[in-house]
C-alpha positions, 0 to 999 in steps of 0.5 A: 450134370447130375439131376438125381444124386441118389440114383445117379441120374444125369441130365442127358438121361432125363432129357432122352426119357422125356424125348422118348415120351416120359410126362412125368417124373414117375416115368422118368424113373422107370426109364432109368430103372431106378425109384425115387429116394429123397425126390428132391429131384422131382421138382427139377424133373418137372421143370425139364418135362415143362420146358420141353413142352414149351419148346415143342409148343413153340415150334409148332406155332 
């Protein structure tokens, strides 16, 4: 599934960037060698970052 249609960034690429340490959408764009265009995907990226943080927090308990 595409998260960013403008740049053709797929969900797996976003998740890989997050796993590599990206904690902000800007870092995800940088990891994918792209720039935000319309920014509609930024909210989705933030949600994915938050999901990953919560998963790590629960795993640590």
